[in-house]
C-alpha positions as protocol buffer text, in pm:
chain_id: "A"
residue {
  index: 1
  type: MET
  ca { x: 3252 y: 341 z: 1679 }
}
residue {
  index: 2
  type: PRO
  ca { x: 2949 y: 549 z: 1591 }
}
residue {
  index: 3
  type: THR
  ca { x: 3031 y: 891 z: 1457 }
}
residue {
  index: 4
  type: ALA
  ca { x: 3018 y: 1194 z: 1683 }
}
residue {
  index: 5
  type: GLN
  ca { x: 2845 y: 1410 z: 1423 }
}
residue {
  index: 6
  type: LYS
  ca { x: 2606 y: 1660 z: 1575 }
}
residue {
  index: 7
  type: THR
  ca { x: 2292 y: 1579 z: 1377 }
}
residue {
  index: 8
  type: LYS
  ca { x: 2184 y: 1218 z: 1366 }
}
residue {
  index: 9
  type: ARG
  ca { x: 2001 y: 1087 z: 1060 }
}
residue {
  index: 10
  type: VAL
  ca { x: 1726 y: 826 z: 1028 }
}
residue {
  index: 11
  type: LEU
  ca { x: 1617 y: 672 z: 700 }
}
residue {
  index: 12
  type: LEU
  ca { x: 1259 y: 565 z: 624 }
}
residue {
  index: 13
  type: PRO
  ca { x: 1248 y: 323 z: 327 }
}
residue {
  index: 14
  type: HIS
  ca { x: 870 y: 357 z: 354 }
}
residue {
  index: 15
  type: THR
  ca { x: 652 y: 625 z: 509 }
}
residue {
  index: 16
  type: VAL
  ca { x: 558 y: 595 z: 874 }
}
residue {
  index: 17
  type: GLU
  ca { x: 296 y: 785 z: 1067 }
}
residue {
  index: 18
  type: GLN
  ca { x: 355 y: 1157 z: 1123 }
}
residue {
  index: 19
  type: GLU
  ca { x: 352 y: 1110 z: 1500 }
}
residue {
  index: 20
  type: ALA
  ca { x: 672 y: 904 z: 1470 }
}
residue {
  index: 21
  type: VAL
  ca { x: 835 y: 1156 z: 1237 }
}
residue {
  index: 22
  type: SER
  ca { x: 747 y: 1441 z: 1475 }
}
residue {
  index: 23
  type: LEU
  ca { x: 900 y: 1248 z: 1766 }
}
residue {
  index: 24
  type: LEU
  ca { x: 1227 y: 1213 z: 1582 }
}
residue {
  index: 25
  type: GLU
  ca { x: 1234 y: 1571 z: 1458 }
}
residue {
  index: 26
  type: SER
  ca { x: 1159 y: 1702 z: 1809 }
}
residue {
  index: 27
  type: ALA
  ca { x: 1489 y: 1540 z: 1913 }
}
residue {
  index: 28
  type: ASN
  ca { x: 1673 y: 1720 z: 1630 }
}
residue {
  index: 29
  type: VAL
  ca { x: 1703 y: 1404 z: 1422 }
}
residue {
  index: 30
  type: GLU
  ca { x: 1708 y: 1450 z: 1046 }
}
residue {
  index: 31
  type: VAL
  ca { x: 1449 y: 1222 z: 883 }
}
residue {
  index: 32
  type: ILE
  ca { x: 1513 y: 1105 z: 527 }
}
residue {
  index: 33
  type: LEU
  ca { x: 1226 y: 948 z: 333 }
}
residue {
  index: 34
  type: ALA
  ca { x: 1320 y: 728 z: 39 }
}
residue {
  index: 35
  type: PRO
  ca { x: 1118 y: 809 z: -274 }
}
residue {
  index: 36
  type: ASP
  ca { x: 1074 y: 436 z: -329 }
}
residue {
  index: 37
  type: LYS
  ca { x: 1137 y: 128 z: -115 }
}
residue {
  index: 38
  type: LYS
  ca { x: 1324 y: -55 z: -393 }
}
residue {
  index: 39
  type: PRO
  ca { x: 1669 y: -166 z: -268 }
}
residue {
  index: 40
  type: GLU
  ca { x: 1845 y: 19 z: -548 }
}
residue {
  index: 41
  type: ILE
  ca { x: 1677 y: 343 z: -438 }
}
residue {
  index: 42
  type: VAL
  ca { x: 1733 y: 286 z: -66 }
}
residue {
  index: 43
  type: ALA
  ca { x: 2098 y: 177 z: -91 }
}
residue {
  index: 44
  type: PRO
  ca { x: 2264 y: 512 z: -174 }
}
residue {
  index: 45
  type: LEU
  ca { x: 2060 y: 688 z: 93 }
}
residue {
  index: 46
  type: LEU
  ca { x: 2223 y: 481 z: 368 }
}
residue {
  index: 47
  type: LYS
  ca { x: 2544 y: 682 z: 369 }
}
residue {
  index: 48
  type: GLY
  ca { x: 2572 y: 884 z: 687 }
}
residue {
  index: 49
  type: VAL
  ca { x: 2259 y: 728 z: 839 }
}
residue {
  index: 50
  type: GLN
  ca { x: 2256 y: 601 z: 1198 }
}
residue {
  index: 51
  type: GLY
  ca { x: 1905 y: 454 z: 1213 }
}
residue {
  index: 52
  type: VAL
  ca { x: 1652 y: 284 z: 985 }
}
residue {
  index: 53
  type: ILE
  ca { x: 1283 y: 242 z: 1066 }
}
residue {
  index: 54
  type: LEU
  ca { x: 1168 y: -56 z: 866 }
}
residue {
  index: 55
  type: ARG
  ca { x: 819 y: -165 z: 766 }
}
residue {
  index: 56
  type: THR
  ca { x: 745 y: -462 z: 539 }
}
residue {
  index: 57
  type: GLY
  ca { x: 785 y: -457 z: 162 }
}
residue {
  index: 58
  type: ILE
  ca { x: 1165 y: -453 z: 152 }
}
residue {
  index: 59
  type: PHE
  ca { x: 1419 y: -710 z: 267 }
}
residue {
  index: 60
  type: PHE
  ca { x: 1707 y: -547 z: 451 }
}
residue {
  index: 61
  type: SER
  ca { x: 1990 y: -760 z: 317 }
}
residue {
  index: 62
  type: LYS
  ca { x: 2362 y: -783 z: 376 }
}
residue {
  index: 63
  type: ASP
  ca { x: 2412 y: -599 z: 46 }
}
residue {
  index: 64
  type: LEU
  ca { x: 2207 y: -307 z: 174 }
}
residue {
  index: 65
  type: MET
  ca { x: 2396 y: -305 z: 502 }
}
residue {
  index: 66
  type: ASN
  ca { x: 2722 y: -291 z: 308 }
}
residue {
  index: 67
  type: GLN
  ca { x: 2611 y: 46 z: 169 }
}
residue {
  index: 68
  type: ALA
  ca { x: 2582 y: 193 z: 519 }
}
residue {
  index: 69
  type: ASP
  ca { x: 2891 y: 346 z: 677 }
}
residue {
  index: 70
  type: ASP
  ca { x: 2759 y: 437 z: 1023 }
}
residue {
  index: 71
  type: LEU
  ca { x: 2440 y: 238 z: 1082 }
}
residue {
  index: 72
  type: TRP
  ca { x: 2365 y: 166 z: 1448 }
}
residue {
  index: 73
  type: VAL
  ca { x: 2009 y: 33 z: 1455 }
}
residue {
  index: 74
  type: ILE
  ca { x: 1739 y: -117 z: 1232 }
}
residue {
  index: 75
  type: ALA
  ca { x: 1404 y: -79 z: 1406 }
}
residue {
  index: 76
  type: ARG
  ca { x: 1111 y: -288 z: 1281 }
}
residue {
  index: 77
  type: THR
  ca { x: 759 y: -148 z: 1321 }
}
residue {
  index: 78
  type: GLY
  ca { x: 621 y: -496 z: 1394 }
}
residue {
  index: 79
  type: ALA
  ca { x: 707 y: -807 z: 1587 }
}
residue {
  index: 80
  type: GLY
  ca { x: 849 y: -1007 z: 1296 }
}
residue {
  index: 81
  type: VAL
  ca { x: 1203 y: -958 z: 1167 }
}
residue {
  index: 82
  type: ASP
  ca { x: 1191 y: -1200 z: 873 }
}
residue {
  index: 83
  type: ASN
  ca { x: 1263 y: -911 z: 636 }
}
residue {
  index: 84
  type: VAL
  ca { x: 1597 y: -839 z: 806 }
}
residue {
  index: 85
  type: ASP
  ca { x: 1916 y: -1040 z: 762 }
}
residue {
  index: 86
  type: VAL
  ca { x: 1972 y: -1053 z: 1136 }
}
residue {
  index: 87
  type: PRO
  ca { x: 2295 y: -1262 z: 1127 }
}
residue {
  index: 88
  type: SER
  ca { x: 2454 y: -1014 z: 888 }
}
residue {
  index: 89
  type: ALA
  ca { x: 2340 y: -724 z: 1105 }
}
residue {
  index: 90
  type: THR
  ca { x: 2492 y: -892 z: 1408 }
}
residue {
  index: 91
  type: GLY
  ca { x: 2816 y: -950 z: 1222 }
}
residue {
  index: 92
  type: LYS
  ca { x: 2831 y: -580 z: 1139 }
}
residue {
  index: 93
  type: GLY
  ca { x: 2747 y: -471 z: 1492 }
}
residue {
  index: 94
  type: ILE
  ca { x: 2407 y: -332 z: 1392 }
}
residue {
  index: 95
  type: LEU
  ca { x: 2137 y: -362 z: 1654 }
}
residue {
  index: 96
  type: VAL
  ca { x: 1801 y: -496 z: 1532 }
}
residue {
  index: 97
  type: THR
  ca { x: 1487 y: -421 z: 1729 }
}
residue {
  index: 98
  type: SER
  ca { x: 1118 y: -500 z: 1700 }
}
residue {
  index: 99
  type: VAL
  ca { x: 803 y: -406 z: 1888 }
}
residue {
  index: 100
  type: PRO
  ca { x: 659 y: -740 z: 2005 }
}
residue {
  index: 101
  type: GLY
  ca { x: 314 y: -719 z: 2157 }
}
residue {
  index: 102
  type: ALA
  ca { x: 228 y: -376 z: 2021 }
}
residue {
  index: 103
  type: ASN
  ca { x: -4 y: -517 z: 1757 }
}
residue {
  index: 104
  type: THR
  ca { x: -124 y: -828 z: 1942 }
}
residue {
  index: 105
  type: ARG
  ca { x: -484 y: -725 z: 1999 }
}
residue {
  index: 106
  type: THR
  ca { x: -512 y: -562 z: 1658 }
}
residue {
  index: 107
  type: VAL
  ca { x: -398 y: -870 z: 1462 }
}
residue {
  index: 108
  type: ALA
  ca { x: -611 y: -1095 z: 1681 }
}
residue {
  index: 109
  type: GLU
  ca { x: -915 y: -882 z: 1598 }
}
residue {
  index: 110
  type: HIS
  ca { x: -841 y: -918 z: 1228 }
}
residue {
  index: 111
  type: ALA
  ca { x: -809 y: -1296 z: 1256 }
}
residue {
  index: 112
  type: LEU
  ca { x: -1142 y: -1302 z: 1441 }
}
residue {
  index: 113
  type: ALA
  ca { x: -1299 y: -1085 z: 1168 }
}
residue {
  index: 114
  type: LEU
  ca { x: -1187 y: -1337 z: 906 }
}
residue {
  index: 115
  type: ILE
  ca { x: -1330 y: -1622 z: 1113 }
}
residue {
  index: 116
  type: LEU
  ca { x: -1664 y: -1446 z: 1151 }
}
residue {
  index: 117
  type: ALA
  ca { x: -1685 y: -1345 z: 783 }
}
residue {
  index: 118
  type: LEU
  ca { x: -1624 y: -1703 z: 674 }
}
residue {
  index: 119
  type: MET
  ca { x: -1849 y: -1872 z: 926 }
}
residue {
  index: 120
  type: LYS
  ca { x: -2131 y: -1627 z: 863 }
}
residue {
  index: 121
  type: GLN
  ca { x: -2074 y: -1638 z: 485 }
}
residue {
  index: 122
  type: LEU
  ca { x: -2074 y: -1258 z: 467 }
}
residue {
  index: 123
  type: PRO
  ca { x: -1903 y: -1211 z: 127 }
}
residue {
  index: 124
  type: ARG
  ca { x: -2139 y: -1455 z: -47 }
}
residue {
  index: 125
  type: LEU
  ca { x: -2451 y: -1320 z: 119 }
}
residue {
  index: 126
  type: ASP
  ca { x: -2349 y: -967 z: 25 }
}
residue {
  index: 127
  type: ARG
  ca { x: -2308 y: -1071 z: -339 }
}
residue {
  index: 128
  type: GLU
  ca { x: -2641 y: -1252 z: -347 }
}
residue {
  index: 129
  type: VAL
  ca { x: -2839 y: -961 z: -199 }
}
residue {
  index: 130
  type: ARG
  ca { x: -2681 y: -723 z: -452 }
}
residue {
  index: 131
  type: GLN
  ca { x: -2803 y: -960 z: -724 }
}
residue {
  index: 132
  type: ASP
  ca { x: -3158 y: -948 z: -579 }
}
residue {
  index: 133
  type: ASN
  ca { x: -3140 y: -1303 z: -447 }
}
residue {
  index: 134
  type: PHE
  ca { x: -3300 y: -1231 z: -112 }
}
residue {
  index: 135
  type: GLY
  ca { x: -3415 y: -1591 z: -96 }
}
residue {
  index: 136
  type: ILE
  ca { x: -3059 y: -1697 z: -16 }
}
residue {
  index: 137
  type: ARG
  ca { x: -3161 y: -1652 z: 346 }
}
residue {
  index: 138
  type: TYR
  ca { x: -3353 y: -1981 z: 334 }
}
residue {
  index: 139
  type: LYS
  ca { x: -3043 y: -2188 z: 255 }
}
residue {
  index: 140
  type: ASN
  ca { x: -2913 y: -2148 z: 613 }
}
residue {
  index: 141
  type: LEU
  ca { x: -2558 y: -2096 z: 498 }
}
residue {
  index: 142
  type: PRO
  ca { x: -2414 y: -1922 z: 808 }
}
residue {
  index: 143
  type: ARG
  ca { x: -2286 y: -2136 z: 1092 }
}
residue {
  index: 144
  type: ASP
  ca { x: -2263 y: -2081 z: 1467 }
}
residue {
  index: 145
  type: LEU
  ca { x: -1925 y: -2031 z: 1629 }
}
residue {
  index: 146
  type: THR
  ca { x: -2060 y: -2136 z: 1968 }
}
residue {
  index: 147
  type: GLY
  ca { x: -1929 y: -2476 z: 2063 }
}
residue {
  index: 148
  type: LYS
  ca { x: -1705 y: -2516 z: 1758 }
}
residue {
  index: 149
  type: ILE
  ca { x: -1343 y: -2630 z: 1781 }
}
residue {
  index: 150
  type: LEU
  ca { x: -1071 y: -2373 z: 1712 }
}
residue {
  index: 151
  type: GLY
  ca { x: -723 y: -2506 z: 1643 }
}
residue {
  index: 152
  type: LEU
  ca { x: -430 y: -2268 z: 1698 }
}
residue {
  index: 153
  type: VAL
  ca { x: -94 y: -2344 z: 1539 }
}
residue {
  index: 154
  type: GLY
  ca { x: 124 y: -2126 z: 1759 }
}
residue {
  index: 155
  type: LEU
  ca { x: 9 y: -2000 z: 2097 }
}
residue {
  index: 156
  type: GLY
  ca { x: 223 y: -1691 z: 2136 }
}
residue {
  index: 157
  type: LYS
  ca { x: 81 y: -1350 z: 2218 }
}
residue {
  index: 158
  type: ILE
  ca { x: -147 y: -1323 z: 1913 }
}
residue {
  index: 159
  type: GLY
  ca { x: -252 y: -1687 z: 1907 }
}
residue {
  index: 160
  type: ALA
  ca { x: -335 y: -1676 z: 2278 }
}
residue {
  index: 161
  type: GLU
  ca { x: -542 y: -1360 z: 2229 }
}
residue {
  index: 162
  type: VAL
  ca { x: -743 y: -1520 z: 1947 }
}
residue {
  index: 163
  type: ALA
  ca { x: -796 y: -1822 z: 2169 }
}
residue {
  index: 164
  type: ARG
  ca { x: -915 y: -1605 z: 2458 }
}
residue {
  index: 165
  type: MET
  ca { x: -1157 y: -1406 z: 2241 }
}
residue {
  index: 166
  type: CYS
  ca { x: -1311 y: -1717 z: 2087 }
}
residue {
  index: 167
  type: HIS
  ca { x: -1332 y: -1908 z: 2413 }
}
residue {
  index: 168
  type: GLN
  ca { x: -1477 y: -1629 z: 2623 }
}
residue {
  index: 169
  type: SER
  ca { x: -1711 y: -1480 z: 2361 }
}
residue {
  index: 170
  type: PHE
  ca { x: -1830 y: -1792 z: 2181 }
}
residue {
  index: 171
  type: ASP
  ca { x: -1759 y: -2076 z: 2422 }
}
residue {
  index: 172
  type: MET
  ca { x: -1540 y: -2239 z: 2157 }
}
residue {
  index: 173
  type: HIS
  ca { x: -1326 y: -2539 z: 2242 }
}
residue {
  index: 174
  type: ILE
  ca { x: -956 y: -2459 z: 2197 }
}
residue {
  index: 175
  type: LEU
  ca { x: -687 y: -2692 z: 2067 }
}
residue {
  index: 176
  type: ALA
  ca { x: -325 y: -2577 z: 2033 }
}
residue {
  index: 177
  type: TYR
  ca { x: -2 y: -2700 z: 1883 }
}
residue {
  index: 178
  type: ASP
  ca { x: 313 y: -2519 z: 1991 }
}
residue {
  index: 179
  type: PRO
  ca { x: 620 y: -2733 z: 2056 }
}
residue {
  index: 180
  type: TYR
  ca { x: 824 y: -2423 z: 2142 }
}
residue {
  index: 181
  type: LEU
  ca { x: 599 y: -2302 z: 2423 }
}
residue {
  index: 182
  type: HIS
  ca { x: 763 y: -2349 z: 2761 }
}
residue {
  index: 183
  type: PRO
  ca { x: 585 y: -2608 z: 2981 }
}
residue {
  index: 184
  type: GLU
  ca { x: 530 y: -2347 z: 3253 }
}
residue {
  index: 185
  type: VAL
  ca { x: 352 y: -2122 z: 3003 }
}
residue {
  index: 186
  type: GLN
  ca { x: 147 y: -2414 z: 2874 }
}
residue {
  index: 187
  type: ASN
  ca { x: 43 y: -2481 z: 3232 }
}
residue {
  index: 188
  type: ASN
  ca { x: -118 y: -2135 z: 3246 }
}
residue {
  index: 189
  type: PHE
  ca { x: -366 y: -2247 z: 2980 }
}
residue {
  index: 190
  type: LYS
  ca { x: -437 y: -2598 z: 3103 }
}
residue {
  index: 191
  type: SER
  ca { x: -787 y: -2522 z: 3233 }
}
residue {
  index: 192
  type: TRP
  ca { x: -923 y: -2421 z: 2893 }
}
residue {
  index: 193
  type: VAL
  ca { x: -674 y: -2512 z: 2617 }
}
residue {
  index: 194
  type: LYS
  ca { x: -593 y: -2868 z: 2513 }
}
residue {
  index: 195
  type: PHE
  ca { x: -248 y: -2913 z: 2362 }
}
residue {
  index: 196
  type: CYS
  ca { x: -214 y: -3186 z: 2101 }
}
residue {
  index: 197
  type: GLU
  ca { x: -14 y: -3301 z: 1804 }
}
residue {
  index: 198
  type: LEU
  ca { x: -53 y: -3124 z: 1470 }
}
residue {
  index: 199
  type: GLU
  ca { x: -233 y: -3414 z: 1301 }
}
residue {
  index: 200
  type: LYS
  ca { x: -502 y: -3433 z: 1567 }
}
residue {
  index: 201
  type: LEU
  ca { x: -550 y: -3055 z: 1559 }
}
residue {
  index: 202
  type: PHE
  ca { x: -599 y: -3056 z: 1181 }
}
residue {
  index: 203
  type: LYS
  ca { x: -832 y: -3355 z: 1181 }
}
residue {
  index: 204
  type: THR
  ca { x: -1047 y: -3225 z: 1466 }
}
residue {
  index: 205
  type: SER
  ca { x: -1074 y: -2848 z: 1428 }
}
residue {
  index: 206
  type: ASP
  ca { x: -1360 y: -2661 z: 1263 }
}
residue {
  index: 207
  type: ILE
  ca { x: -1135 y: -2356 z: 1220 }
}
residue {
  index: 208
  type: ILE
  ca { x: -755 y: -2354 z: 1209 }
}
residue {
  index: 209
  type: SER
  ca { x: -570 y: -2027 z: 1267 }
}
residue {
  index: 210
  type: LEU
  ca { x: -195 y: -1995 z: 1211 }
}
residue {
  index: 211
  type: HIS
  ca { x: 15 y: -1777 z: 1439 }
}
residue {
  index: 212
  type: ILE
  ca { x: 375 y: -1875 z: 1375 }
}
residue {
  index: 213
  type: PRO
  ca { x: 679 y: -1676 z: 1257 }
}
residue {
  index: 214
  type: LEU
  ca { x: 839 y: -1743 z: 921 }
}
residue {
  index: 215
  type: SER
  ca { x: 1173 y: -1923 z: 954 }
}
residue {
  index: 216
  type: PRO
  ca { x: 1356 y: -2204 z: 778 }
}
residue {
  index: 217
  type: ALA
  ca { x: 1180 y: -2445 z: 1016 }
}
residue {
  index: 218
  type: THR
  ca { x: 831 y: -2313 z: 936 }
}
residue {
  index: 219
  type: GLN
  ca { x: 871 y: -2248 z: 561 }
}
residue {
  index: 220
  type: LYS
  ca { x: 581 y: -2436 z: 395 }
}
residue {
  index: 221
  type: MET
  ca { x: 514 y: -2608 z: 727 }
}
residue {
  index: 222
  type: ILE
  ca { x: 151 y: -2646 z: 621 }
}
residue {
  index: 223
  type: GLY
  ca { x: 146 y: -2844 z: 298 }
}
residue {
  index: 224
  type: ALA
  ca { x: -69 y: -3090 z: 107 }
}
residue {
  index: 225
  type: ARG
  ca { x: -46 y: -3351 z: 382 }
}
residue {
  index: 226
  type: GLU
  ca { x: -164 y: -3119 z: 656 }
}
residue {
  index: 227
  type: LEU
  ca { x: -438 y: -2967 z: 443 }
}
residue {
  index: 228
  type: GLY
  ca { x: -551 y: -3318 z: 357 }
}
residue {
  index: 229
  type: TRP
  ca { x: -609 y: -3383 z: 725 }
}
residue {
  index: 230
  type: MET
  ca { x: -871 y: -3106 z: 749 }
}
residue {
  index: 231
  type: LYS
  ca { x: -1242 y: -3170 z: 756 }
}
residue {
  index: 232
  type: PRO
  ca { x: -1432 y: -3070 z: 438 }
}
residue {
  index: 233
  type: SER
  ca { x: -1634 y: -2828 z: 652 }
}
residue {
  index: 234
  type: ALA
  ca { x: -1328 y: -2661 z: 809 }
}
residue {
  index: 235
  type: TYR
  ca { x: -1174 y: -2321 z: 742 }
}
residue {
  index: 236
  type: MET
  ca { x: -810 y: -2208 z: 733 }
}
residue {
  index: 237
  type: ILE
  ca { x: -704 y: -1866 z: 866 }
}
residue {
  index: 238
  type: ASN
  ca { x: -359 y: -1718 z: 814 }
}
residue {
  index: 239
  type: ALA
  ca { x: -270 y: -1380 z: 959 }
}
residue {
  index: 240
  type: SER
  ca { x: 93 y: -1468 z: 1034 }
}
residue {
  index: 241
  type: ARG
  ca { x: 321 y: -1506 z: 729 }
}
residue {
  index: 242
  type: GLY
  ca { x: 230 y: -1637 z: 385 }
}
residue {
  index: 243
  type: GLY
  ca { x: 537 y: -1853 z: 354 }
}
residue {
  index: 244
  type: VAL
  ca { x: 429 y: -2091 z: 631 }
}
residue {
  index: 245
  type: ILE
  ca { x: 170 y: -2240 z: 391 }
}
residue {
  index: 246
  type: ASP
  ca { x: 246 y: -2417 z: 66 }
}
residue {
  index: 247
  type: GLU
  ca { x: 32 y: -2175 z: -134 }
}
residue {
  index: 248
  type: GLU
  ca { x: 6 y: -2398 z: -441 }
}
residue {
  index: 249
  type: ALA
  ca { x: -123 y: -2684 z: -229 }
}
residue {
  index: 250
  type: LEU
  ca { x: -375 y: -2452 z: -61 }
}
residue {
  index: 251
  type: ILE
  ca { x: -499 y: -2323 z: -396 }
}
residue {
  index: 252
  type: GLN
  ca { x: -552 y: -2676 z: -522 }
}
residue {
  index: 253
  type: CYS
  ca { x: -733 y: -2768 z: -202 }
}
residue {
  index: 254
  type: LEU
  ca { x: -965 y: -2466 z: -232 }
}
residue {
  index: 255
  type: LYS
  ca { x: -1028 y: -2527 z: -605 }
}
residue {
  index: 256
  type: GLU
  ca { x: -1136 y: -2882 z: -534 }
}
residue {
  index: 257
  type: LYS
  ca { x: -1337 y: -2763 z: -231 }
}
residue {
  index: 258
  type: ARG
  ca { x: -1169 y: -3019 z: -9 }
}
residue {
  index: 259
  type: ILE
  ca { x: -1202 y: -2761 z: 270 }
}
residue {
  index: 260
  type: ALA
  ca { x: -1481 y: -2506 z: 316 }
}
residue {
  index: 261
  type: GLY
  ca { x: -1263 y: -2202 z: 261 }
}
residue {
  index: 262
  type: ALA
  ca { x: -985 y: -1978 z: 385 }
}
residue {
  index: 263
  type: GLY
  ca { x: -925 y: -1628 z: 516 }
}
residue {
  index: 264
  type: LEU
  ca { x: -579 y: -1500 z: 417 }
}
residue {
  index: 265
  type: ASP
  ca { x: -412 y: -1176 z: 518 }
}
residue {
  index: 266
  type: VAL
  ca { x: -65 y: -1286 z: 406 }
}
residue {
  index: 267
  type: PHE
  ca { x: 78 y: -1450 z: 97 }
}
residue {
  index: 268
  type: ALA
  ca { x: 389 y: -1623 z: -35 }
}
residue {
  index: 269
  type: HIS
  ca { x: 460 y: -1315 z: -249 }
}
residue {
  index: 270
  type: GLU
  ca { x: 345 y: -968 z: -156 }
}
residue {
  index: 271
  type: PRO
  ca { x: 187 y: -779 z: -317 }
}
residue {
  index: 272
  type: LEU
  ca { x: -16 y: -1070 z: -450 }
}
residue {
  index: 273
  type: GLU
  ca { x: 76 y: -1148 z: -811 }
}
residue {
  index: 274
  type: ARG
  ca { x: -162 y: -1011 z: -1074 }
}
residue {
  index: 275
  type: ASP
  ca { x: -242 y: -1362 z: -1200 }
}
residue {
  index: 276
  type: ASN
  ca { x: -255 y: -1541 z: -865 }
}
residue {
  index: 277
  type: PRO
  ca { x: -534 y: -1807 z: -880 }
}
residue {
  index: 278
  type: LEU
  ca { x: -654 y: -1714 z: -531 }
}
residue {
  index: 279
  type: LYS
  ca { x: -821 y: -1408 z: -683 }
}
residue {
  index: 280
  type: GLU
  ca { x: -1054 y: -1629 z: -888 }
}
residue {
  index: 281
  type: LEU
  ca { x: -1180 y: -1842 z: -599 }
}
residue {
  index: 282
  type: ASP
  ca { x: -1509 y: -1763 z: -425 }
}
residue {
  index: 283
  type: ASN
  ca { x: -1432 y: -1963 z: -109 }
}
residue {
  index: 284
  type: VAL
  ca { x: -1146 y: -1745 z: 9 }
}
residue {
  index: 285
  type: ILE
  ca { x: -1130 y: -1397 z: 164 }
}
residue {
  index: 286
  type: LEU
  ca { x: -817 y: -1197 z: 78 }
}
residue {
  index: 287
  type: THR
  ca { x: -689 y: -894 z: 266 }
}
residue {
  index: 288
  type: PRO
  ca { x: -361 y: -705 z: 195 }
}
residue {
  index: 289
  type: HIS
  ca { x: -143 y: -795 z: 497 }
}
residue {
  index: 290
  type: ILE
  ca { x: -337 y: -538 z: 693 }
}
residue {
  index: 291
  type: GLY
  ca { x: -400 y: -727 z: 1017 }
}
residue {
  index: 292
  type: GLY
  ca { x: -184 y: -490 z: 1219 }
}
residue {
  index: 293
  type: LEU
  ca { x: -252 y: -175 z: 1021 }
}
residue {
  index: 294
  type: THR
  ca { x: -543 y: -10 z: 1192 }
}
residue {
  index: 295
  type: LEU
  ca { x: -511 y: 366 z: 1236 }
}
residue {
  index: 296
  type: GLU
  ca { x: -443 y: 326 z: 1606 }
}
residue {
  index: 297
  type: CYS
  ca { x: -196 y: 40 z: 1574 }
}
residue {
  index: 298
  type: GLY
  ca { x: -9 y: 204 z: 1288 }
}
residue {
  index: 299
  type: ILE
  ca { x: 58 y: 506 z: 1505 }
}
residue {
  index: 300
  type: ARG
  ca { x: 150 y: 292 z: 1804 }
}
residue {
  index: 301
  type: VAL
  ca { x: 408 y: 70 z: 1633 }
}
residue {
  index: 302
  type: SER
  ca { x: 563 y: 359 z: 1440 }
}
residue {
  index: 303
  type: VAL
  ca { x: 606 y: 569 z: 1752 }
}
residue {
  index: 304
  type: LEU
  ca { x: 750 y: 273 z: 1945 }
}
residue {
  index: 305
  type: ALA
  ca { x: 1000 y: 202 z: 1666 }
}
residue {
  index: 306
  type: ALA
  ca { x: 1096 y: 570 z: 1653 }
}
residue {
  index: 307
  type: GLN
  ca { x: 1143 y: 575 z: 2031 }
}
residue {
  index: 308
  type: THR
  ca { x: 1366 y: 269 z: 2001 }
}
residue {
  index: 309
  type: VAL
  ca { x: 1588 y: 453 z: 1753 }
}
residue {
  index: 310
  type: LEU
  ca { x: 1600 y: 762 z: 1978 }
}
residue {
  index: 311
  type: ASP
  ca { x: 1695 y: 548 z: 2276 }
}
residue {
  index: 312
  type: VAL
  ca { x: 1989 y: 403 z: 2086 }
}
residue {
  index: 313
  type: LEU
  ca { x: 2102 y: 741 z: 1953 }
}
residue {
  index: 314
  type: GLN
  ca { x: 2085 y: 882 z: 2306 }
}
residue {
  index: 315
  type: GLY
  ca { x: 2288 y: 597 z: 2453 }
}
residue {
  index: 316
  type: LYS
  ca { x: 1998 y: 420 z: 2623 }
}
residue {
  index: 317
  type: ARG
  ca { x: 1926 y: 49 z: 2619 }
}
residue {
  index: 318
  type: PRO
  ca { x: 1614 y: 10 z: 2399 }
}
residue {
  index: 319
  type: ASN
  ca { x: 1321 y: -226 z: 2431 }
}
residue {
  index: 320
  type: GLY
  ca { x: 1268 y: -512 z: 2187 }
}
residue {
  index: 321
  type: MET
  ca { x: 1630 y: -598 z: 2110 }
}
residue {
  index: 322
  type: VAL
  ca { x: 1652 y: -897 z: 1876 }
}
residue {
  index: 323
  type: ASN
  ca { x: 2032 y: -934 z: 1885 }
}
residue {
  index: 324
  type: PRO
  ca { x: 2143 y: -774 z: 2215 }
}
residue {
  index: 325
  type: GLU
  ca { x: 2477 y: -954 z: 2190 }
}
residue {
  index: 326
  type: VAL
  ca { x: 2600 y: -683 z: 1951 }
}
residue {
  index: 327
  type: LEU
  ca { x: 2628 y: -445 z: 2246 }
}
residue {
  index: 328
  type: SER
  ca { x: 2935 y: -638 z: 2362 }
}
residue {
  index: 329
  type: GLN
  ca { x: 3119 y: -554 z: 2040 }
}
residue {
  index: 330
  type: PRO
  ca { x: 3396 y: -288 z: 2043 }
}
residue {
  index: 331
  type: ARG
  ca { x: 3199 y: -36 z: 1834 }
}
residue {
  index: 332
  type: TRP
  ca { x: 2947 y: -2 z: 2118 }
}
residue {
  index: 333
  type: LYS
  ca { x: 3199 y: 58 z: 2394 }
}
residue {
  index: 334
  type: GLY
  ca { x: 3097 y: 369 z: 2584 }
}
residue {
  index: 335
  type: ILE
  ca { x: 2774 y: 407 z: 2386 }
}
residue {
  index: 336
  type: ILE
  ca { x: 2532 y: 170 z: 2559 }
}
residue {
  index: 337
  type: GLU
  ca { x: 2648 y: -20 z: 2865 }
}
């Protein structure tokens, strides 16, 4: 059973926005900031801690959980929980929460920005103008989005928002592949989204945007075969998780210019390795897993995660529970009903 100590403590393996810290402190919660997010630094700080607010950059493993003696809740500041060992947390009676939907529009905007930058050839045109090649304008490198085919792998909240933006703003034709989407939900899109098999989507689309979580089933889901289906003029966008693409296969595909290019916000290893070949390619745009990290969204998800922790510490049922079944375990008796 959680301790009855007067002052509750929350650990931040990584800094969060001050608004979230202030919310916790206003409720007389002691906030502990780890000097580094390395597991060996975080581990000893878990003693006597009831809550953890977790960003990316550290995997919260069973070994870390074993260092905690009174941990109630691990609150993610995003929708994904692939950096938490959820089964181990469940086994230990630790509630895991996320904030699904809080960054939907923000990540969708970033995916759209990557699409526009690639289709309009903005990085290349910027380089050419800086090198006094104003005549590049006569090569007609940019392409229209209007009327093009956008293929979405995953039509959850973010994928659906990208689809809506592109369809309504640019009259793009939308294809989608999502075998996990309930038929009733699919039916809501039937007037403007065409669902199809993955092979048809890859062979037909002018732009493919990935919006799927990382799991054992999706690890390297997009490999050499799928990339080989793409049109030479097509672009790949990934603002979901780097591990869903076979990065080596993508690099080879980009090197050989078998597709037009890619816009990547996520990578197999983050931060990107110093010698990663992607850095040398001129047909790819790289951003540092920043799709959901606008000023406004950073505040929003941090505050929501902090509120989740406060709800748990105050005996309230929080939003965004990933493993609500833990609440039926004996340690929660009389805490949250």
